[in-house]
C-alpha positions as CSV (number, residue, x, y, z in Angstrom):
1,M,-43.2,-46.7,50.9
2,R,-39.6,-47.9,50.7
3,L,-38.0,-49.2,47.6
4,P,-34.9,-51.4,47.6
5,L,-31.7,-49.8,46.4
6,A,-30.3,-51.3,43.2
7,L,-26.6,-52.1,43.9
8,Y,-25.9,-53.3,40.3
9,P,-27.5,-52.1,37.1
10,D,-29.9,-54.4,35.2
11,P,-27.7,-56.4,32.8
12,T,-30.4,-56.2,30.1
13,Q,-30.5,-52.4,30.0
14,F,-28.0,-50.8,27.5
15,V,-27.7,-47.4,25.9
16,G,-28.9,-47.4,22.3
17,V,-25.9,-47.3,19.9
18,K,-25.9,-47.5,16.2
19,E,-24.1,-50.5,14.7
20,T,-21.5,-48.2,13.1
21,E,-20.7,-44.8,14.4
22,S,-17.7,-42.6,13.5
23,T,-16.2,-39.4,14.8
24,F,-13.5,-37.6,12.8
25,T,-11.1,-35.3,14.7
26,A,-8.5,-32.8,13.4
27,I,-6.1,-31.0,15.6
28,M,-3.9,-28.2,14.3
29,S,-1.3,-26.7,16.6
30,T,2.0,-24.7,16.3
31,D,4.1,-22.5,18.5
32,Y,5.8,-19.1,18.2
33,Y,8.5,-17.3,20.1
34,N,10.3,-20.4,21.2
35,G,7.2,-22.1,22.5
36,R,5.8,-19.2,24.5
37,L,2.7,-18.6,22.3
38,I,0.8,-21.8,21.3
39,P,-2.4,-21.4,19.2
40,Q,-4.4,-24.6,18.6
41,L,-7.6,-25.5,16.7
42,V,-9.6,-28.6,17.3
43,L,-12.4,-29.7,14.8
44,V,-14.6,-32.7,15.5
45,Y,-17.3,-34.1,13.2
46,D,-19.8,-36.8,14.0
47,V,-21.2,-38.5,10.9
48,R,-24.7,-38.2,12.3
49,G,-24.4,-34.4,11.9
50,A,-22.8,-32.8,14.9
51,W,-19.8,-30.4,14.8
52,M,-17.5,-29.1,17.4
53,V,-15.0,-26.2,17.0
54,Q,-12.5,-25.5,19.8
55,P,-9.9,-22.7,19.2
56,S,-7.5,-21.9,22.0
57,V,-4.4,-19.8,22.7
58,N,-1.8,-20.6,25.4
59,L,0.7,-18.0,26.5
60,V,3.7,-19.2,28.6
61,K,5.8,-16.6,30.4
62,E,7.3,-18.5,33.3
63,P,6.2,-18.8,36.1
64,F,2.8,-17.6,34.6
65,R,0.7,-19.4,32.1
66,F,-2.5,-18.0,30.5
67,K,-5.0,-19.9,28.4
68,I,-8.1,-18.8,26.6
69,Q,-10.3,-21.3,24.9
70,Y,-13.7,-21.3,23.2
71,S,-15.9,-24.4,22.6
72,A,-18.8,-24.3,20.2
73,I,-21.0,-27.3,19.2
74,A,-23.6,-27.2,16.4
75,G,-25.7,-29.6,14.4
76,N,-28.0,-32.5,15.2
77,F,-28.9,-33.5,18.8
78,V,-26.8,-36.7,18.8
79,S,-23.6,-37.8,20.7
80,F,-21.8,-34.6,21.8
81,G,-24.4,-32.6,19.8
82,A,-26.5,-33.0,23.0
83,F,-24.5,-30.0,24.3
84,R,-25.1,-27.8,21.2
85,D,-26.8,-25.0,23.1
86,R,-24.0,-24.6,25.7
87,D,-21.0,-22.7,24.1
88,Q,-18.2,-22.2,26.6
89,L,-15.5,-19.6,27.0
90,T,-12.7,-20.7,29.3
91,L,-10.0,-18.5,30.8
92,I,-7.2,-20.2,32.8
93,F,-4.4,-18.5,34.8
94,T,-1.7,-20.6,36.3
95,Y,1.2,-19.7,38.6
96,L,3.9,-22.4,39.0
97,L,5.4,-22.8,42.4
98,N,8.9,-24.3,42.0
């Protein structure tokens, strides 16, 4: 059995969204050693009960750049809280070719 391919979504189908939703974000960052060491902390709160914490450290020693970042999500299973069981550790190494 063949079914026709829908080229456009049905205009009556929408994602369920509350009338009012809010997300609060705070970013704290500074630098040390003339901008070579850059720690940063990102905090995000969804009023429906989801939290995200994302600390990171960036080290710049030209032509190399190193970054380590951790992302953790906790709370209710709403908005970005749908990823609450998927903490992530990121390591990035960059070499600039100039």
